[in-house]
PAZAPA-4460 file (N, C-alpha, C; in steps of 0.05 Angstrom, whole numbers, plus 32768, in hexadecimal, padded with zeros to 4 digits):
% residues 257
    n_x    n_y    n_z   ca_x   ca_y   ca_z    c_x    c_y    c_z   seq   type   mol
   7EC0   7D39   834E   7EA4   7D36   8344   7EA5   7D14   8343     1      M     A
   7EB6   7D03   8345   7EB1   7CE4   8346   7EA5   7CE3   8360     2      G     A
   7EA0   7CF0   8377   7E8D   7CDF   8388   7E72   7CF8   8392     3      K     A
   7E6E   7D05   837A   7E60   7D10   8378   7E46   7D05   8371     4      Q     A
   7E31   7D06   837D   7E16   7CF9   836C   7E08   7D08   835B     5      I     A
   7DFA   7D21   835A   7DDC   7D29   8356   7DF0   7D48   8354     6      F     A
   7DE6   7D5C   8342   7DF6   7D75   8338   7DDB   7D83   833B     7      R     A
   7DBF   7D7C   833C   7DA8   7D83   833C   7D97   7D85   8324     8      G     A
   7D83   7D90   832B   7D77   7D94   8312   7D78   7DA8   82F5     9      V     A
   7D74   7D92   82DF   7D7D   7DA3   82C4   7D5C   7DAC   82BA    10      R     A
   7D4F   7DA2   82B3   7D33   7DAC   82A8   7D18   7DA8   82C1    11      R     A
   7D0D   7DB8   82C4   7CEF   7DB8   82D1   7CF0   7DA8   82E9    12      G     A
   7CDB   7DA8   82F8   7CDB   7D94   8313   7CC9   7D7B   8311    13      Q     A
   7CB8   7D82   82F8   7C9D   7D6D   82FD   7CA2   7D49   82FF    14      T     A
   7C98   7D43   830F   7C93   7D2B   831E   7C8F   7D17   8307    15      K     A
   7C81   7D20   8301   7C79   7D0D   82E5   7C6A   7D12   82CB    16      A     A
   7C6F   7D09   82AD   7C60   7D17   82A0   7C52   7CFF   8289    17      I     A
   7C48   7D04   8275   7C46   7CEC   8262   7C2D   7CD2   827D    18      H     A
   7C1F   7CCA   8270   7C08   7CB5   8274   7C02   7CBD   8293    19      G     A
   7BF4   7CAB   829C   7BEC   7CAB   82C3   7BFA   7C97   82D1    20      K     A
   7BFD   7CAC   82E7   7C02   7CA2   82FD   7BF8   7C8C   8303    21      P     A
   7C06   7C69   8306   7BF3   7C50   8306   7BFD   7C49   832A    22      G     A
   7C10   7C54   8334   7C0F   7C4F   8357   7C23   7C2D   8350    23      G     A
   7C2E   7C2C   8337   7C41   7C09   8333   7C5B   7C14   834A    24      K     A
   7C5E   7C06   8341   7C84   7BFD   8356   7C97   7C14   8335    25      S     A
   7CA8   7C1F   8346   7CBA   7C33   8333   7CCF   7C1D   8321    26      Q     A
   7CD1   7C23   8306   7CDE   7C17   82FE   7CF5   7C2B   82F5    27      L     A
   7D14   7C20   82E9   7D27   7C2E   82E4   7D2C   7C21   82C6    28      R     A
   7D2F   7C2C   82B8   7D38   7C29   8298   7D54   7C38   8296    29      L     A
   7D60   7C2B   828C   7D7D   7C3E   8282   7D80   7C34   8266    30      Y     A
   7DA0   7C3E   825F   7DA6   7C39   823B   7D90   7C4F   823A    31      G     A
   7DAA   7C55   8218   7D9D   7C69   8209   7D92   7C5C   81F9    32      R     A
   7D88   7C4D   81F2   7D69   7C41   81DC   7D5C   7C3D   81EF    33      H     A
   7D54   7C38   8210   7D3E   7C2A   8216   7D3A   7C46   821E    34      A     A
   7D40   7C5A   8227   7D43   7C78   8235   7D2F   7C80   821E    35      V     A
   7D3C   7C8A   820A   7D2E   7C98   81F3   7D15   7C90   81EA    36      M     A
   7D0D   7C79   81EB   7CF6   7C6E   81E4   7CE3   7C77   81F9    37      A     A
   7CEB   7C71   8215   7CD6   7C7B   8227   7CD1   7C93   8221    38      A     A
   7CE3   7CA7   8222   7CDA   7CC4   8223   7CCA   7CCE   8211    39      L     A
   7CC9   7CBB   81F9   7CB4   7CBF   81D9   7C9F   7CAF   81DC    40      A     A
   7C9F   7C9F   81F1   7C83   7C8A   81F9   7C68   7CAB   8208    41      N     A
   7C51   7CAE   81FF   7C4B   7CBF   820A   7C35   7CAF   821B    42      P     A
   7C37   7C8D   821C   7C2A   7C7D   822F   7C3F   7C7B   8248    43      N     A
   7C52   7C82   824C   7C63   7C77   825E   7C68   7C91   8269    44      R     A
   7C5D   7C87   828C   7C63   7C95   8298   7C87   7CA8   82A5    45      L     A
   7C8B   7CBB   82A9   7CA5   7CC8   82A7   7CA9   7CD3   82C6    46      L     A
   7CB8   7CCD   82DA   7CC1   7CD6   82E7   7CD4   7CDF   82F3    47      M     A
   7CF3   7CDF   82ED   7CFC   7CE2   82E7   7D1E   7CDC   82E2    48      A     A
   7D2A   7CF5   82D5   7D42   7CEB   82BD   7D5E   7CE3   82D3    49      L     A
   7D6C   7CDD   82C5   7D84   7CE8   82DC   7D9F   7CDF   82C3    50      F     A
   7DAF   7CEE   82BB   7DC6   7CE5   82B1   7DE1   7CFA   82AB    51      G     A
   7DF5   7CEF   8299   7E0B   7D02   829D   7E03   7D18   8287    52      T     A
   7E13   7D2F   8289   7E0F   7D42   8279   7E0E   7D37   825A    53      E     A
   7E26   7D23   824E   7E20   7D29   823C   7E0D   7D14   822E    54      R     A
   7DFD   7CFC   8244   7DF0   7CEA   8235   7DCC   7CFE   8231    55      A     A
   7DCB   7D16   8243   7DBB   7D1F   824A   7DBC   7D3A   8234    56      L     A
   7DD2   7D36   822A   7DCD   7D51   8204   7DCC   7D46   81F7    57      D     A
   7DCC   7D2D   81F7   7DC5   7D27   81E3   7DA1   7D1B   81DD    58      A     A
   7D95   7D24   81EF   7D78   7D1F   81F0   7D62   7D34   81EA    59      L     A
   7D4B   7D31   81DB   7D3C   7D42   81DB   7D2E   7D40   81FD    60      E     A
   7D2C   7D4C   8206   7D1D   7D49   821E   7D07   7D4E   8227    61      L     A
   7CF1   7D45   822A   7CD3   7D52   8232   7CD9   7D68   824B    62      P     A
   7CC5   7D76   8241   7CC3   7D90   8257   7CB2   7D82   8270    63      K     A
   7CBA   7D98   8282   7CA8   7D88   829F   7CBD   7D70   82B1    64      G     A
   7CCB   7D5D   829B   7CE3   7D47   82A8   7CF1   7D54   82BD    65      L     A
   7CEC   7D4C   82D5   7D0A   7D4E   82E5   7D1F   7D3F   82DE    66      E     A
   7D3C   7D49   82D3   7D4C   7D3F   82D2   7D62   7D49   82DE    67      V     A
   7D72   7D37   82E4   7D8C   7D3B   82F3   7D9E   7D34   82EA    68      R     A
   7DB6   7D42   82EA   7DD5   7D3B   82EA   7DDC   7D28   82F4    69      V     A
   7DEC   7D18   82ED   7DF6   7CFF   82FC   7E12   7CFA   82F2    70      A     A
   7E29   7CF2   82FC   7E3E   7CE6   82FA   7E35   7CBF   82F5    71      D     A
   7E4A   7CB1   82E7   7E4F   7C9B   82DF   7E40   7C8D   82FC    72      D     A
   7E54   7C8F   830E   7E58   7C8A   8327   7E3A   7C88   8332    73      K     A
   7E2D   7C9C   8330   7E10   7CA2   833E   7E05   7C89   8338    74      A     A
   7E01   7C8F   8314   7DED   7C79   8305   7DEB   7C59   8309    75      L     A
   7E08   7C4F   8312   7E16   7C3A   8311   7E05   7C2E   8332    76      D     A
   7E0B   7C46   8344   7E0A   7C43   8360   7DD8   7C44   8363    77      K     A
   7DD3   7C4A   8346   7DAE   7C48   834B   7DAF   7C2A   8343    78      M     A
   7DB8   7C2C   8329   7DBB   7C11   832D   7DBF   7BF5   8335    79      L     A
   7DD7   7BF5   833D   7DEE   7BE1   8341   7DFB   7BD0   8332    80      G     A
   7E0B   7BC4   833C   7E1E   7BB9   8330   7E2D   7BD0   830C    81      G     A
   7E33   7BBA   82F6   7E46   7BC3   82E5   7E26   7BD4   82CD    82      D     A
   7E10   7BDA   82D3   7E05   7BD9   82BE   7E03   7BED   82AC    83      T     A
   7DFB   7BE7   828E   7DFE   7BF3   827E   7DF1   7C02   826F    84      P     A
   7DF4   7C20   8288   7DDF   7C37   8289   7DE9   7C41   8272    85      H     A
   7DFC   7C4C   8263   7E00   7C58   8251   7DFC   7C74   825C    86      Q     A
   7DFA   7C7E   826F   7DF7   7C98   827A   7DE6   7CAA   8279    87      G     A
   7DC7   7C93   8280   7DA7   7C9D   8281   7DA1   7C81   8292    88      L     A
   7D89   7C90   82AA   7D78   7C7B   82B3   7D60   7C8A   82B9    89      V     A
   7D4C   7C7F   82B5   7D31   7C90   82B4   7D24   7C81   82C3    90      L     A
   7D18   7C8F   82DF   7D03   7C7D   82E7   7CE8   7C88   82E2    91      E     A
   7CD5   7C6A   82E1   7CBF   7C75   82CF   7CA7   7C59   82EA    92      T     A
   7C96   7C57   82D8   7C84   7C3B   82E5   7C85   7C29   82C7    93      E     A
   7C78   7C0F   82CF   7C76   7BFC   82B3   7C60   7C00   82A7    94      P     A
   7C5B   7BFB   828D   7C51   7C03   8277   7C3C   7BF3   8289    95      L     A
   7C1D   7C08   8274   7C0A   7BF1   8280   7C0B   7BE1   8274    96      E     A
   7C09   7BC8   8276   7BFA   7BAF   8264   7BDC   7BB3   824F    97      A     A
   7BE3   7BB5   8232   7BC7   7BB5   8225   7BB4   7B98   8228    98      P     A
   7BA0   7B9E   8220   7B83   7B89   8226   7B8D   7B7C   8202    99      D     A
   7B85   7B65   8208   7B8F   7B53   81F2   7B73   7B50   81DB   100      L     A
   7B5E   7B58   81E2   7B43   7B61   81CB   7B49   7B7B   81C5   101      Q     A
   7B52   7B96   81CB   7B59   7BAE   81C6   7B75   7BA7   81B4   102      D     A
   7B80   7B8F   81BB   7B9F   7B8E   81A5   7B94   7B87   8185   103      V     A
   7B7C   7B73   818D   7B7A   7B60   8177   7B67   7B71   8165   104      L     A
   7B5B   7B87   8173   7B50   7B99   815F   7B54   7BA9   8157   105      E     A
   7B74   7BAD   815F   7B81   7BC4   814D   7B98   7BBD   8138   106      K     A
   7B98   7B9F   813E   7BB7   7B95   812D   7BB0   7B8B   8113   107      A     A
   7B99   7B92   8107   7B9F   7B95   80F1   7BAB   7B6D   80E3   108      G     A
   7BBC   7B73   80CE   7BC0   7B53   80C2   7BDB   7B4C   80CF   109      N     A
   7BEA   7B5B   80E1   7BFB   7B55   80EE   7BFA   7B46   8103   110      K     A
   7C17   7B33   8106   7C12   7B22   810F   7C1C   7B22   812D   111      P     A
   7C1A   7B0D   8135   7C12   7B0C   8158   7C24   7B04   8164   112      L     A
   7C3C   7B04   8182   7C47   7AE6   8184   7C46   7AE7   81A4   113      I     A
   7C3D   7ACF   819E   7C39   7AB8   81B9   7C4A   7AA5   81CB   114      M     A
   7C58   7AAC   81E0   7C6C   7AAA   81ED   7C66   7A95   820A   115      L     A
   7C68   7A82   81FF   7C5F   7A6F   8216   7C78   7A6C   8227   116      D     A
   7C81   7A73   8242   7C8D   7A69   825C   7CA8   7A73   8245   117      Q     A
   7CB1   7A8B   823F   7CC7   7A9D   8233   7CD0   7AA6   8252   118      V     A
   7CE1   7A9C   8260   7CE2   7AAB   827A   7CFF   7AC4   8276   119      T     A
   7D0F   7AC0   8269   7D26   7AD4   8265   7D2C   7AF3   825C   120      D     A
   7D2D   7B01   8265   7D27   7B1C   826B   7D30   7B21   8248   121      P     A
   7D4B   7B14   8242   7D55   7B1E   823C   7D4D   7B0D   8216   122      Q     A
   7D3C   7AFD   821A   7D35   7AEF   8204   7D19   7AFE   81F7   123      N     A
   7D0B   7B02   8216   7CF6   7B13   820C   7CFD   7B32   81FE   124      L     A
   7D10   7B3F   8206   7D1A   7B5B   8200   7D20   7B4B   81DB   125      G     A
   7D2A   7B41   81DE   7D36   7B3E   81BF   7D1E   7B41   81B3   126      A     A
   7D0E   7B28   81B7   7CF8   7B25   81A5   7CE0   7B42   81A3   127      I     A
   7CE1   7B50   81BA   7CCD   7B6A   81B1   7CE0   7B73   81A1   128      L     A
   7D04   7B71   8198   7D09   7B85   8182   7D05   7B79   8161   129      R     A
   7D03   7B67   8166   7CFC   7B52   814E   7CDE   7B61   8143   130      S     A
   7CCF   7B5A   8159   7CAF   7B5C   8157   7CAC   7B79   8152   131      A     A
   7CBE   7B91   8150   7CB7   7BA3   8150   7CC7   7BA3   812E   132      A     A
   7CDC   7B9F   812C   7CE3   7B9C   810E   7CD5   7B8D   80FC   133      A     A
   7CB8   7B7C   8103   7CB8   7B73   80ED   7C8E   7B7B   80EE   134      F     A
   7C94   7B8D   8103   7C72   7BA0   8101   7C64   7B82   8111   135      G     A
   7C71   7B6D   8122   7C5F   7B67   812C   7C42   7B72   8141   136      A     A
   7C26   7B76   8147   7C12   7B7F   815A   7C22   7B7B   8175   137      A     A
   7C2A   7B65   8173   7C20   7B62   8198   7C38   7B43   81A1   138      A     A
   7C43   7B43   81BC   7C49   7B30   81C6   7C34   7B2D   81D7   139      I     A
   7C36   7B0A   81D8   7C1E   7B0D   81EA   7C2D   7AF1   8202   140      I     A
   7C2F   7AF4   821D   7C39   7AE5   8234   7C29   7ADB   8246   141      T     A
   7C2C   7ACB   825A   7C18   7AC4   826E   7C24   7AD4   8287   142      Q     A
   7C15   7AEA   8294   7C1B   7AF3   82AA   7C24   7AE0   82C4   143      D     A
   7C25   7AD2   82BC   7C3B   7ABC   82CF   7C49   7AB5   82BF   144      R     A
   7C67   7AA3   82C3   7C76   7A9A   82B1   7C89   7AAA   82A1   145      H     A
   7C8E   7ABC   82A0   7C93   7AD2   8289   7CA5   7AE6   829C   146      S     A
   7CB5   7AFB   828F   7CC0   7B0E   829F   7CB1   7B21   82A7   147      P     A
   7CB4   7B36   82B2   7CA4   7B55   82B6   7CB8   7B61   82AE   148      V     A
   7CAE   7B7D   82AC   7CB7   7B8E   829E   7CCD   7BA4   82A9   149      E     A
   7CEF   7BA0   82AF   7D00   7BA5   82B9   7D12   7BBC   82A4   150      T     A
   7D27   7BC9   82B2   7D3C   7BD0   82A5   7D46   7BC2   8289   151      G     A
   7D4C   7BAE   82A1   7D61   7B90   8291   7D4F   7B93   8273   152      A     A
   7D39   7B90   827F   7D24   7B87   8259   7D26   7B94   8245   153      L     A
   7D1E   7BB3   8254   7D15   7BCB   8246   7D37   7BCE   8233   154      A     A
   7D49   7BCA   8241   7D66   7BC9   8230   7D6A   7BBA   821A   155      K     A
   7D65   7BA0   8220   7D5C   7B84   8207   7D59   7B88   81ED   156      A     A
   7D3E   7B9A   81FF   7D2B   7BA3   81EF   7D2E   7BB8   81CF   157      A     A
   7D4B   7BC9   81E3   7D57   7BE8   81D3   7D3F   7BEF   81CE   158      S     A
   7D2F   7BFE   81E2   7D16   7C0D   81D7   7CF9   7BFD   81CB   159      G     A
   7CF8   7BEB   81C3   7CE8   7BDC   81B9   7CC9   7BD9   81CF   160      C     A
   7CD1   7BD0   81E9   7CB5   7BD3   81F8   7CAA   7BEC   81FB   161      I     A
   7CB9   7BF4   81EC   7C9E   7C17   81EA   7C8F   7C16   81CB   162      E     A
   7C92   7BFE   81BD   7C8D   7C04   819B   7C74   7BEA   81A3   163      L     A
   7C7F   7BCD   81B0   7C68   7BBF   81A4   7C5B   7BBF   81C1   164      V     A
   7C3D   7BB3   81B7   7C32   7BB0   81CF   7C39   7B8E   81E2   165      P     A
   7C36   7B92   81FE   7C3E   7B78   8206   7C27   7B74   8216   166      W     A
   7C0E   7B57   820D   7BF9   7B55   8220   7C01   7B3F   822C   167      V     A
   7BFF   7B40   824A   7C01   7B27   825F   7BE1   7B23   8264   168      R     A
   7BDE   7B04   8262   7BC8   7AF3   8270   7BC7   7AE0   8275   169      V     A
   7BAF   7AD6   827F   7BAF   7ACA   829C   7BB2   7AAC   828F   170      V     A
   7BA8   7AA9   8278   7BA6   7A8A   826C   7BAE   7A89   824C   171      N     A
   7BCC   7A82   8240   7BC8   7A80   822B   7BB7   7A72   8216   172      L     A
   7BAF   7A5D   821A   7B9D   7A4F   8210   7B79   7A57   8210   173      S     A
   7B73   7A61   821C   7B5F   7A72   8216   7B65   7A90   820E   174      R     A
   7B7D   7A9A   820B   7B88   7AB6   81FC   7B8A   7AB0   81E1   175      A     A
   7B95   7A91   81DE   7B88   7A88   81BB   7B75   7A7B   81B5   176      L     A
   7B61   7A7C   81BF   7B46   7A7A   81B5   7B39   7A93   81AF   177      E     A
   7B3F   7AA5   81BE   7B3A   7AC8   81B7   7B41   7AD6   81A0   178      S     A
   7B66   7AC3   819A   7B67   7ACC   8181   7B62   7AB5   816D   179      I     A
   7B66   7AA7   816F   7B51   7A93   8154   7B3C   7AA3   814D   180      A     A
   7B23   7AA9   8161   7B09   7AB1   8160   7B12   7ACC   8152   181      E     A
   7B21   7ADA   8153   7B23   7AF4   814C   7B3B   7AF3   8130   182      A     A
   7B3C   7ADB   8126   7B43   7AD9   8108   7B60   7AD7   8100   183      G     A
   7B6F   7ACD   8114   7B92   7AC6   8112   7B8D   7AA1   810D   184      W     A
   7BA3   7A99   8108   7BA2   7A82   80FD   7BC0   7A7A   810B   185      W     A
   7BC4   7A68   8126   7BCF   7A65   8134   7BE7   7A50   8130   186      R     A
   7C02   7A5A   8132   7C0B   7A4D   812A   7C26   7A41   813F   187      V     A
   7C25   7A32   814A   7C3B   7A24   8166   7C57   7A16   8151   188      G     A
   7C65   7A24   815B   7C84   7A22   814E   7C8D   7A08   8161   189      L     A
   7C94   79F5   8157   7C99   79DA   8166   7CBB   79C7   814B   190      D     A
   7CCB   79C3   814E   7CE2   79B7   8148   7CDC   7999   8140   191      G     A
   7CC8   7990   814B   7CC0   7976   8148   7C9F   7976   8134   192      A     A
   7C9D   7983   8129   7C7F   798B   8117   7C93   7982   8100   193      A     A
   7C74   7978   80EB   7C7C   7967   80CB   7C85   7983   80BE   194      E     A
   7C74   7995   80B7   7C7A   79A8   80B0   7C7D   79C8   80B3   195      Q     A
   7C95   79D3   8091   7CA5   79E8   80A4   7C94   79FE   80A1   196      P     A
   7C99   7A16   80AE   7C8E   7A30   80B2   7C80   7A3A   809C   197      L     A
   7C8F   7A3A   808A   7C83   7A4C   806F   7C6A   7A3E   805E   198      A     A
   7C6F   7A25   8065   7C5A   7A1C   8052   7C38   7A16   8060   199      S     A
   7C3F   7A25   8089   7C1F   7A23   8090   7C1A   7A3E   8091   200      V     A
   7C2D   7A51   8087   7C1F   7A71   808D   7C0C   7A79   8077   201      L     A
   7BF9   7A69   8074   7BDC   7A72   8064   7BCD   7A80   8063   202      T     A
   7BC6   7A88   8075   7BBE   7AA0   808D   7BC3   7AB7   8082   203      A     A
   7BB1   7AD2   8087   7BBB   7AEB   807D   7BC2   7AF6   809D   204      E     A
   7BBA   7AE2   80B5   7BBD   7AEC   80DA   7BC7   7AD8   80E2   205      R     A
   7BDD   7ADA   80DD   7BF1   7ACA   80EF   7BF7   7ACF   811A   206      I     A
   7BEF   7ABA   811D   7BFE   7AB0   813F   7C0F   7AA5   813D   207      C     A
   7C2C   7AA6   8142   7C3D   7AA3   8147   7C44   7A91   8168   208      L     A
   7C44   7A7E   8176   7C48   7A7B   8188   7C5D   7A68   818F   209      V     A
   7C6B   7A72   819D   7C8F   7A67   81AA   7C8D   7A53   81C1   210      L     A
   7CA2   7A4E   81CA   7CAA   7A3B   81E2   7CBE   7A47   81ED   211      G     A
   7CC8   7A40   81FC   7CE2   7A48   820E   7CF5   7A36   8207   212      A     A
   7D0C   7A39   81FC   7D25   7A23   81F2   7D1D   7A09   81FB   213      E     A
   7D27   79F3   81F3   7D25   79D5   8201   7D03   79CB   820A   214      G     A
   7CF1   79DD   8219   7CD6   79D8   8224   7CC8   79DA   820C   215      A     A
   7CC8   79E9   81F9   7CB0   79EC   81E8   7C9C   79FE   81EB   216      G     A
   7C7C   79FF   81DF   7C6C   7A02   81E4   7C62   79EB   81FB   217      I     A
   7C5B   79F5   8213   7C42   79DC   8220   7C32   79CB   8211   218      R     A
   7C28   79B9   820B   7C13   79AA   8209   7BF3   79B5   8209   219      P     A
   7BE8   79C4   8213   7BD6   79CE   8216   7BD4   79E9   8209   220      N     A
   7BEF   79F8   8200   7BE9   7A0A   81F3   7BEA   79FF   81D2   221      V     A
   7BFF   79E9   81D4   7BFE   79DA   81BD   7BE7   79DC   81B3   222      A     A
   7BD7   79CE   81BB   7BBE   79C6   81B4   7BA7   79DB   81A6   223      E     A
   7BB2   79EF   81B7   7BA4   7A08   81AE   7BA5   7A11   8193   224      H     A
   7BBA   79FE   8186   7BC8   7A13   8178   7BBA   7A05   8157   225      C     A
   7BBE   7A13   8142   7BAE   7A0A   8127   7BBD   79FA   8117   226      D     A
   7BDA   79FA   8124   7BEA   79E9   8111   7C00   79F3   811A   227      I     A
   7C16   79DB   8118   7C30   79D7   812A   7C4A   79D9   810B   228      L     A
   7C5B   79EB   8109   7C72   79EE   80F8   7C8D   79EB   8103   229      A     A
   7C9F   79E6   80F7   7CBE   79E6   8101   7CC5   79FC   80EC   230      R     A
   7CD8   7A02   80F8   7CF5   7A17   80E5   7D06   79F6   80DC   231      L     A
   7D0B   7A09   80C2   7D1D   79EA   80B3   7D30   79ED   80BB   232      P     A
   7D42   79EE   80D0   7D5D   79EB   80DC   7D6E   79D9   80DC   233      I     A
   7D88   79D8   80D5   7D98   79C2   80D2   7D90   79B2   80E6   234      S     A
   7DA0   7994   80E1   7D9D   797B   80F1   7DB3   7986   8106   235      D     A
   7DC5   798E   80FD   7DDC   7993   810E   7DD7   79AC   8129   236      A     A
   7DC1   79B6   8128   7DBB   79C5   813B   7D9A   79B7   814B   237      V     A
   7D97   79B9   8160   7D7F   79AA   8171   7D75   79BF   816F   238      E     A
   7D6E   79DD   8170   7D57   79ED   8176   7D6C   7A0B   8177   239      S     A
   7D5C   7A22   8174   7D63   7A3D   8177   7D61   7A4D   8190   240      L     A
   7D6D   7A5C   818C   7D5A   7A6B   819F   7D48   7A7E   81A2   241      N     A
   7D28   7A7E   81B8   7D17   7A7D   81AF   7D12   7A99   81AC   242      V     A
   7D26   7AAC   81AB   7D27   7AD0   81A2   7D2F   7ACD   818B   243      S     A
   7D41   7ABF   8175   7D47   7AAF   815B   7D33   7AA3   8147   244      T     A
   7D1E   7A93   815F   7D0D   7A85   8148   7CF7   7A9A   8142   245      A     A
   7CF5   7AA5   8153   7CE2   7AC0   8155   7CE2   7AD5   8145   246      T     A
   7D02   7AD6   813A   7D0B   7AEE   811D   7D04   7AE2   810A   247      A     A
   7D10   7AC5   8113   7D08   7AB3   80F3   7CF1   7AAD   80EC   248      V     A
   7CE1   7AB0   80F9   7CC3   7AA3   80F3   7CAF   7ABE   80ED   249      A     A
   7CBD   7AD1   80F7   7CAE   7AF6   80F5   7CB3   7AF0   80CF   250      L     A
   7CD4   7AF1   80D3   7CDA   7AED   80B6   7CCE   7ADC   80A0   251      Y     A
   7CC3   7AC5   80AE   7CB7   7AC0   8091   7C97   7AC8   8091   252      A     A
   7C88   7AC6   80AB   7C6C   7AD1   80A8   7C69   7AF2   8091   253      V     A
   7C8F   7B05   809E   7C87   7B17   8088   7C8D   7B1A   8064   254      T     A
   7C9E   7B04   805F   7C9D   7AEE   8046   7C85   7AE9   8039   255      V     A
   7C7C   7AE4   8049   7C63   7ACF   803C   7C49   7AE9   8035   256      K     A
   7C4A   7AFD   8047   7C36   7B0D   803F   7C44   7B21   8030   257      H     A
***
């Protein structure tokens, strides 16, 4: 059994269900939460699922999806190294990035999160989890200088990449102009700002703008914010990790509204 790679198809042999084929590069998602969320997402193009008998038996599998039973060694070989796949690997395509204007039209009064040069996939994954937990309308990043969708990012997001729209734009400053025109109050997080965050959350619609730890928000992006504010943390700590800061800021927005 240890040398056996795959033991055949379990259910159906349709190559793709859900969504529409986009001709993008193939993506492998792994881990129970990431795979379960992807299987439940009607916008996700599903190609093939590989898993151990035990892991597959715990899933509600879509009809028509190619499902192959594999042992842990086979899954390790698919992903390389000691990837924490929890007995599941899903072959799919990256999600289609939504349009900013479409998101703004559907957002209601939910907060927006803009990230300036946050490049760590683990941070972005954690931010997606917080965004889902606090009901954010979307995460907005620049199409350059930000992570791409990967299995590691989806695992860090624990399935929340399927729940929160992730908008990629060419220029953050221009995106902030569109966000302001749509009625959002743009609040940039800056540890050196005079006012604490809670005191500036005066509008119904809030867009939180955060930069990478250390570098912070770039000057041109900061200039397109309506106000800069800080989290009131102890002087003993210089700054918070950006994913932690995002969670705290979203909580503050939630409490205020």
